[in-house]
N, CA, C and O of each residue as an XYZ file, in Angstrom:
432
protein
N      88.729     92.465     68.903
C      89.872     93.112     68.416
C      90.534     93.632     69.530
O      89.964     94.454     70.247
N      91.807     93.205     69.789
C      92.788     93.858     70.862
C      93.491     94.961     70.266
O      94.100     94.736     69.220
N      93.508     96.046     70.731
C      94.606     97.087     70.274
C      94.712     98.083     71.495
O      93.850     98.271     72.353
N      95.850     98.632     71.399
C      96.319     99.672     72.465
C      95.822    101.042     71.870
O      96.233    101.569     70.836
N      94.896    101.495     72.693
C      94.504    103.016     72.375
C      95.254    104.168     73.071
O      95.002    105.332     72.762
N      96.181    103.856     74.018
C      97.048    105.005     74.495
C      97.747    104.146     75.384
O      97.415    103.032     75.791
N      98.957    104.948     75.674
C     100.178    104.596     76.476
C     100.255    105.463     77.605
O     100.232    106.681     77.429
N     100.350    104.930     78.841
C     100.455    105.808     79.983
C     101.720    105.540     80.689
O     101.804    104.456     81.265
N     102.623    106.277     80.733
C     103.861    106.207     81.368
C     103.847    106.601     82.939
O     103.320    107.621     83.385
N     104.496    105.647     83.672
C     104.507    105.834     85.135
C     105.717    106.288     85.668
O     106.678    105.643     85.248
N     105.994    107.191     86.460
C     107.273    107.516     86.885
C     107.390    106.612     88.451
O     106.462    106.262     89.181
N     108.621    106.437     88.600
C     108.725    105.796     89.966
C     108.448    106.663     91.203
O     108.722    107.862     91.242
N     107.960    106.066     92.081
C     107.428    106.967     93.334
C     108.781    107.284     94.160
O     109.713    106.501     94.345
N     108.684    108.445     94.553
C     109.924    108.800     95.539
C     109.516    108.729     96.924
O     108.543    108.071     97.294
N     110.284    109.429     97.717
C     110.142    109.257     99.210
C     108.760    110.146     99.608
O     107.840    109.715    100.302
N     108.844    111.595     98.954
C     107.614    112.349     99.394
C     106.384    111.672     98.718
O     105.334    111.641     99.360
N     106.432    111.157     97.537
C     105.159    110.449     97.195
C     104.650    109.361     98.116
O     103.460    109.235     98.405
N     105.587    108.611     98.542
C     105.147    107.593     99.585
C     104.750    108.122    100.874
O     103.922    107.446    101.484
N     105.132    109.104    101.376
C     104.758    109.522    102.679
C     103.459    109.976    102.295
O     102.562    109.482    102.978
N     103.095    110.765    101.410
C     101.740    111.086    101.119
C     100.946    110.008    100.813
O      99.776    110.200    101.146
N     101.178    108.837    100.248
C     100.484    107.646    100.284
C     100.303    106.940    101.619
O      99.230    106.387    101.858
N     101.193    106.932    102.409
C     101.002    106.489    103.919
C     100.015    107.183    104.474
O      99.085    106.621    105.053
N     100.122    108.554    104.350
C      99.077    109.454    105.151
C      97.727    109.209    104.521
O      96.797    109.354    105.314
N      97.424    108.906    103.410
C      96.058    108.782    102.611
C      95.720    107.210    103.253
O      94.564    106.970    103.599
N      96.517    106.424    103.357
C      96.336    105.031    103.879
C      95.974    104.857    105.360
O      95.308    103.900    105.756
N      96.439    105.820    106.153
C      96.425    105.925    107.466
C      95.181    106.603    108.161
O      94.894    106.434    109.346
N      94.439    107.436    107.227
C      93.562    108.019    107.505
C      92.257    107.031    107.835
O      91.446    107.311    108.718
N      92.177    105.962    107.091
C      91.195    105.012    107.378
C      91.470    104.411    108.820
O      90.495    104.290    109.562
N      92.633    104.051    109.242
C      93.002    103.485    110.584
C      92.763    104.326    111.535
O      92.255    103.917    112.579
N      93.062    105.580    111.373
C      92.952    106.716    112.577
C      91.534    107.088    112.609
O      91.095    107.587    113.645
N      90.794    106.914    111.638
C      89.239    107.243    111.783
C      88.551    106.204    112.661
O      87.677    106.483    113.482
N      89.043    104.925    112.406
C      88.458    103.933    113.274
C      88.927    104.117    114.784
O      88.145    103.996    115.728
N      90.019    104.363    114.896
C      90.560    104.763    116.269
C      89.822    105.846    116.804
O      89.479    105.711    117.978
N      89.472    106.962    116.180
C      88.699    108.128    116.749
C      87.608    107.686    117.035
O      87.230    107.962    118.173
N      86.782    106.945    116.271
C      85.351    106.388    116.667
C      85.181    105.522    118.021
O      84.158    105.348    118.683
N      86.751    104.932    118.280
C      86.665    104.303    119.526
C      87.356    105.152    120.665
O      87.760    104.578    121.676
N      87.488    106.455    120.514
C      88.044    107.499    121.296
C      89.447    107.400    121.651
O      89.921    107.575    122.773
N      90.054    107.106    120.601
C      91.690    107.095    120.508
C      92.230    107.803    119.509
O      91.667    107.866    118.416
N      93.322    108.387    119.746
C      93.907    109.260    118.733
C      95.444    108.498    118.456
O      96.067    107.939    119.358
N      95.910    108.591    117.060
C      97.026    108.071    116.899
C      98.018    109.062    116.071
O      97.553    109.865    115.263
N      99.211    108.970    116.286
C     100.117    109.853    115.670
C     101.350    109.269    115.308
O     101.967    108.618    116.152
N     101.880    109.445    113.932
C     103.196    108.869    113.867
C     104.176    109.686    113.920
O     103.855    110.854    113.699
N     105.525    109.447    114.186
C     106.742    110.456    114.356
C     107.131    110.320    112.701
O     106.735    109.466    111.907
N     107.960    111.363    112.489
C     108.787    111.396    111.249
C     109.508    110.235    110.683
O     109.472    109.886    109.503
N     110.209    109.635    111.707
C     110.873    108.394    111.518
C     109.926    107.173    111.195
O     110.255    106.344    110.346
N     108.839    107.094    111.836
C     107.846    106.074    111.539
C     107.320    106.111    110.238
O     107.202    105.052    109.622
N     106.907    107.438    109.608
C     106.450    107.799    108.601
C     107.408    107.126    107.304
O     107.069    106.411    106.361
N     108.769    107.699    107.707
C     109.723    107.452    106.608
C     109.946    105.993    106.511
O     109.988    105.533    105.370
N     110.107    105.137    107.570
C     110.113    103.765    107.814
C     108.907    103.009    107.061
O     109.073    102.113    106.233
N     107.951    103.400    107.388
C     106.610    102.740    106.491
C     106.845    102.842    105.103
O     106.836    101.862    104.357
N     107.106    104.290    104.645
C     107.297    104.447    103.311
C     108.183    103.726    102.737
O     107.868    103.057    101.753
N     109.461    103.719    103.233
C     110.515    102.481    102.743
C     110.147    100.952    102.746
O     110.530    100.208    101.843
N     109.391    100.522    103.800
C     108.902     99.320    103.949
C     107.653     98.817    103.140
O     107.404     97.641    102.873
N     106.845    100.026    102.767
C     105.800     99.803    101.941
C     105.936    100.019    100.385
O     104.965    100.079     99.630
N     107.237    100.128     99.997
C     107.523    100.313     98.539
C     108.506     99.289     98.011
O     109.544     99.016     98.615
N     108.143     98.723     96.846
C     109.146     97.909     96.041
C     109.337     98.490     94.695
O     108.419     99.183     94.256
N     110.426     98.303     93.956
C     110.630     98.961     92.510
C     109.655     98.222     91.834
O     108.922     98.855     91.075
N     109.471     96.875     91.963
C     108.640     96.000     91.057
C     107.006     96.464     91.340
O     106.323     96.691     90.341
N     106.490     96.581     92.464
C     105.174     96.617     92.811
C     104.816     98.205     93.295
O     103.703     98.392     93.787
N     105.522     99.069     93.192
C     105.422    100.361     93.757
C     104.890    100.388     95.065
O     105.495     99.805     95.964
N     103.583    101.136     95.341
C     103.044    101.233     96.763
C     102.024    100.198     97.267
O     101.464    100.191     98.364
N     101.888     99.306     96.231
C     101.026     98.061     96.581
C     101.403     97.350     97.953
O     100.528     97.055     98.767
N     102.815     97.079     98.174
C     102.848     96.534     99.494
C     102.562     97.297    100.624
O     102.561     96.706    101.704
N     102.342     98.371    100.599
C     102.056     99.334    101.769
C     100.815     98.955    102.568
O     100.789     98.999    103.798
N      99.705     98.550    101.746
C      98.706     97.976    102.607
C      99.182     96.752    103.647
O      98.902     96.802    104.845
N      99.784     95.866    103.169
C     100.388     94.821    103.935
C     101.134     95.448    104.964
O     100.982     95.059    106.122
N     101.963     96.420    104.681
C     102.867     96.843    105.711
C     102.280     97.596    106.793
O     102.823     97.613    107.898
N     101.091     98.289    106.530
C     100.329     98.993    107.440
C      99.476     97.903    108.458
O      99.300     98.086    109.663
N      99.062     96.894    107.782
C      98.452     95.962    108.615
C      99.357     95.234    109.609
O      99.076     95.016    110.787
N     100.593     94.853    108.912
C     101.706     94.014    109.668
C     102.211     95.007    110.951
O     102.059     94.649    112.119
N     102.740     96.111    110.630
C     103.331     97.114    111.536
C     102.439     98.073    112.450
O     102.786     98.523    113.542
N     101.281     98.290    111.830
C     100.342     99.450    112.584
C      99.140     98.442    113.192
O      99.029     98.111    114.373
N      98.390     98.098    112.234
C      97.034     97.446    112.737
C      97.161     96.305    113.550
O      96.531     96.343    114.607
N      97.853     95.257    113.298
C      97.838     93.990    113.998
C      98.503     94.146    115.421
O      98.066     93.522    116.388
N      99.637     95.052    115.515
C     100.286     95.218    117.000
C      99.340     95.938    117.696
O      98.913     95.539    118.780
N      98.866     97.255    117.026
C      98.107     98.010    117.924
C      96.808     97.247    118.465
O      96.458     97.333    119.642
N      96.153     96.527    117.547
C      94.884     95.810    117.919
C      95.290     94.854    119.042
O      94.434     94.692    119.912
N      96.329     94.259    119.164
C      96.845     93.404    120.205
C      97.008     94.216    121.355
O      96.479     93.811    122.390
N      97.623     95.257    121.377
C      97.662     96.186    122.675
C      96.396     96.615    123.156
O      96.209     96.700    124.370
N      95.398     96.929    122.236
C      94.055     97.397    122.573
C      93.266     96.266    123.212
O      92.483     96.511    124.129
N      93.442     95.096    122.776
C      92.943     93.901    123.280
C      93.422     93.561    124.807
O      92.742     93.081    125.714
N      94.741     93.935    124.819
C      95.259     93.639    126.208
C      95.172     94.720    127.018
O      95.805     94.654    128.072
N      94.418     95.903    126.742
C      94.019     96.868    127.651
C      95.151     97.955    127.842
O      95.032     98.691    128.821
N      96.094     98.106    127.115
C      97.324     99.074    127.122
C      96.826    100.454    126.943
O      97.348    101.398    127.536
N      95.772    100.598    126.093
C      95.254    101.668    125.702
C      93.721    102.025    126.139
O      92.980    101.042    126.113
N      93.185    103.103    126.487
C      92.005    103.428    126.760
C      91.431    104.424    126.156
O      92.121    105.094    125.388
N      89.946    104.780    126.368
C      89.390    105.926    125.693
C      90.076    107.174    126.109
O      90.467    107.311    127.269
N      90.263    108.238    125.058
C      90.879    109.325    125.410
C      92.557    109.304    125.352
O      93.245    110.311    125.518
N      92.974    108.234    125.139
C      94.601    108.141    124.807
C      94.759    108.684    123.691
O      93.851    108.841    122.875
N      96.258    109.124    123.496
C      96.640    109.550    122.379
C      97.892    108.701    122.237
O      98.755    108.791    123.111
N      98.062    107.861    121.172
C      98.988    106.759    120.963
C      99.832    107.429    120.046
O      99.409    108.148    119.140
N     101.135    107.172    120.300
C     102.380    107.775    119.527
C     103.216    106.362    118.806
O     103.804    105.502    119.462
N     103.102    106.393    117.510
C     104.009    105.178    116.812
C     105.265    105.695    116.657
O     105.313    106.873    116.305
N     106.342    105.086    116.840
C     107.563    105.449    116.450
C     108.396    104.369    116.139
O     108.024    103.211    116.324
N     109.652    104.695    115.617
C     110.512    103.514    115.002
C     111.145    102.932    116.272
O     111.548    103.744    117.106
N     111.279    101.625    116.516
C     111.850    101.185    117.749
C     113.518    101.546    117.640
O     114.275    101.102    116.777
N     113.832    102.351    118.603
C     115.241    102.953    118.510
C     116.365    101.834    118.633
O     117.501    102.032    118.203
N     115.968    100.609    119.266
C     117.136     99.538    119.353
C     117.119     98.484    118.263
O     118.134     97.854    117.966
N     115.973     98.310    117.685
C     116.297     97.325    116.467
C     116.079     97.965    115.137
O     116.703     97.598    114.140
N     115.215     98.899    115.123
C     114.730     99.787    113.952
C     114.008     98.681    112.841
O     114.098     98.805    111.619
N     113.405     97.772    113.420
C     112.821     96.806    112.287
C     111.213     96.592    112.723
O     110.537     95.634    112.351
N     110.761     97.627    113.546
C     109.527     97.705    113.857
C     109.140     98.762    114.448
O     109.977     99.581    114.829
N     107.625     98.985    114.668
C     107.253    100.290    115.311
C     106.795    100.131    116.973
O     106.252     99.130    117.438
N     107.095    101.167    117.613
C     106.824    100.812    119.109
C     105.662    101.856    119.446
O     105.718    102.980    118.947
N     104.570    101.481    120.322
C     103.521    102.451    120.555
C     103.339    102.964    122.225
O     103.117    102.162    123.132
N     103.445    104.075    122.374
C     103.303    104.644    123.436
C     102.378    105.677    123.809
O     102.093    106.473    122.914
N     101.832    105.842    124.967
C     100.835    106.847    125.371
C     101.569    108.296    125.433
O     102.736    108.481    125.779
N     100.649    109.267    125.030
C     101.512    110.575    125.028
C     101.017    111.208    126.310
O     101.469    112.292    126.678
């Protein structure tokens, strides 16, 4: 027998909620980098940009995982393989000031 026991209403996520979700999801990535002797930090612009690109009205924060893979993990992995960063480096992720459609990574 199919029946509904309870109705749960979800409110749309706001920018503040999305930034919290970005931070929670980034913990896993940053932990892996720490284990390899690297630190990563995102600027406020990068946080806001990821929050906006990881959210849709239809799916909420579900696209955030793909956004983190596309804009943080993949490009950063490529740079690590190319030897751009080494043990002890602190990596700053910021919004590309020229295009504002991707993140750029620099050493602190």
